[in-house]
C-alpha positions, 0 to 999 in steps of 0.5 A, a space after each residue: 462506440 467505446 470499447 468496454 474496459 474490463 480491467 478498469 471495471 473489475 478493478 473498481 468492483 474489487 476496490 469498492 468494498 475495500 474502500 467501504 471497509 476502510 471508511 466504515 470499518 469500526 461501525 461494521 465490525 461485529 465486536 470492539 477492537 479489544 474483544 476476545 473469545 472467552 474459554 467456555 464449556 460446551 455439552 457434546 455427544 462425548 460429554 462436557 468439553 472445554 472450547 478455547 480459541 482459536 475457533 474456526 468460522 462460525 455464526 458468531 465469528 464469521 472468519 474465526 478467531 486467532 489463538 488469542 481469541 480475537 475475531 479476525 473479521 473485527 481485526 480486518 475491519 479495524 485495520 482497513 483504514 491503515 491499509 487503504 488510506 496510509 499507503 496512498 498518502 505516502 505514495 502521493 508525497 513520493 509521487 509529488 517529490 518525484 514529479 518536482 525533481 523530474 520536471 526540474 531536471 528536464 528544465 535545468 540540466 542536472 549535474 553529473 552527481 544528480 544523474 548518477 544518484 538516481 540510477 544506483 538508488 533504483 537498484 538498492 534492495 528497499 526491503 533490506 534497508 527498511 528492515 535494518 532501519 525499522 526492525 530495531 525500533 518497531 517492536 514494542 515501540 512506546 510512542 504513536 504508530 504514526 511516528 513509525 508510519 512517517 519513518 516508513 514513508 521517509 525511507 520509501 520516499 528516499 529510495 522510490 523517488 529517483 525512479 519516478 523522477 527519471 520517468 517524469 524527466 523523460 516524459 517532460 523532455 518528450 513534451 518539450 520537443 513538441 512544436 507548440 511547446 517550443 513555440 510557446 517557449 520562444 514567445 517568452 512563456 515563463 516556466 510556471 506557465 509552460 508547466 501549468 498549460 503545456 506540461 501538466 495536461 500532458 502528464 496528468 494521465 501518466 501521473 494517475 497511472 504512476 500513482 496507482 502503480 506506485 501504491 501497488 508497489 508500496 503495498 507489495 513492499 509492506 507485504 514483504 516487510 510483514 514476512 520479517 515481522 516488521 509491520 506498519 505502525 509497529 509490532 507487538 512482541 510477546 514472549 513465552 511463546 514468542 509472537 509478533 502482532 501488528 499494532 494497528 492490524 493493517 492487512 499486510 501485518 495480519 498476513 505476516 503474523 498469521 503466516 505460520 497458520 498455513 499449516 494449521 488453523 488456516 482460517 486465521 491466515 485466509 481472511 487477511 490474505 484474501 483481503 490483501 490479495 484482492 486489494 493488490 489485484 484491484 489496484 493492478 487491474 485499475 492500473 491496467 484499465 487506466 492505461 487502456 483508457 489513456 492509450 490514445 493519449 500516449 500514441 499522440 
């Protein structure tokens, strides 16, 4: 009887509503993306008072509104697709490049420069480099948010690929030491044949786990960037007072722009922070569950 995989099950349960929000967010949103709560008068026991945003959670605004009157639930649902779809796509290309580099290094011994380049790049502070590259162009960027997304993806690929390459190079060399692999190689099997029939079947579980793990790391990096008010897809900077807002409402950006509400009007921060934490936790549990599921493969 198979043992119940609690982390995998719980991870999938947590990520399912996140995926639904990403797919159907604009259809589920209670208001249009540009909706703002209007200033109005209400009669109270103390007389007629002005009601202005931000407003706490209510039947009309389940997660409350921010200082500009934007419904927080609407912002979350519109920004879900940028969080849920963009990060895995960027991670996929990083993993693809890292796998190609790592396998090539295993089949063809690398020169010393290539070997040295991987180690130091792993130690470089990615967030610092991202900040100095993106901060000068992120605020009030006049072009499509996808350009900044591409730039963000290029930087994390450059700095994240070496670690993936080293990991997959080691896994490839391990597989190349197996008797059946060496027998196929001695029989004249070509490199593409060896990769397709003897390497990919061995690496596929590792690649799946790496994909989930690297997606989590990329999302964490995005969260750190949000603390510096540099948001995926661009930052809208306004003055008097000076504020920074996520252009596409991705969740790390909503957390970053709302971080000072930890002292007052906490509901503005609570919704995005909960969504962000649930996503990271779901990915972490998914990774742990996949490792448990594939543990027999790694013991061989």
